[in-house]
N, C-alpha and C positions, 0 to 999 in steps of 0.2 A: 417182467416180473420184478426184476431188481428195482427198476425206476419206480414202479408203483410202490414197493416196500418202502423205498426211500422217502417218497412223497408223504406216505402215512407217518413215518417216523419224524421227519422235518416239521410237519404240521401238527403232530401229536393228535392224529385223527383216531377216533373210535368207531370205525365202521369196517365191513368186511372188504377184503381184496376185490371181490367180485364187483362191488359198486363202482370202483374206479375203472375197471376193465370195461364196463358197460358204457364208459363215457369215451367215445371216439375221438373226441377233439379236446384240446387244451382247454378251451372256454368251458366246455361241459364239465371237465374235471375240476376246473376252478369253482364252478357253481356248486358241485357237491362238497368241495373243501369248505367253501363259505357257509354252506347250510349246515354242515357238521359243526363248524366252529361257533356259529350263531346259537345252536342248541346248547352248547356247553357254557356260553357266556351268560353272565347275569345282566338284568336289565340295566344296571348302572354302568356296567362295562360297556354295552352296547351304546348306551347314550354318549359315553366318553369317546369311544372309537369314532362314532358318527360325527361329532363335533370336531374331532382331529381331521377326519377326511374332508369335511366340508370346508375347513379353514385352509386346505392345501391349495397351492397354485398348480397350474398344469406342469410347470417345470418340476415342482416338487414330486408330483406323481410319477413323471416320467423318470426322474432320478432314482426314485425308490424302486420302481418297476425294473430298471436297468440293474440296480443292486441285487435285487432278488433273482433276476435272471443269471447274473454273473455268480452268485452263491450256488445256485442249482447246477449250472454248468461245470463248476469247480469240484463238485462232490462226486 
């Protein structure tokens, strides 16, 4: 329960706790988070984020994921 509450707070999600509890894997939870964030973002913001992601190298992606995992683990 605390972990799910922290995820909602960290990602500033606007969805019920139940929706994350219904996601048994991290991958499914990530999908719900991304869908929620996409609903809140404007088209311009989405286009900008997509350009940034497409320009990233595999190494950059891995570093960012490691940073996110480290941040979550330390909270």
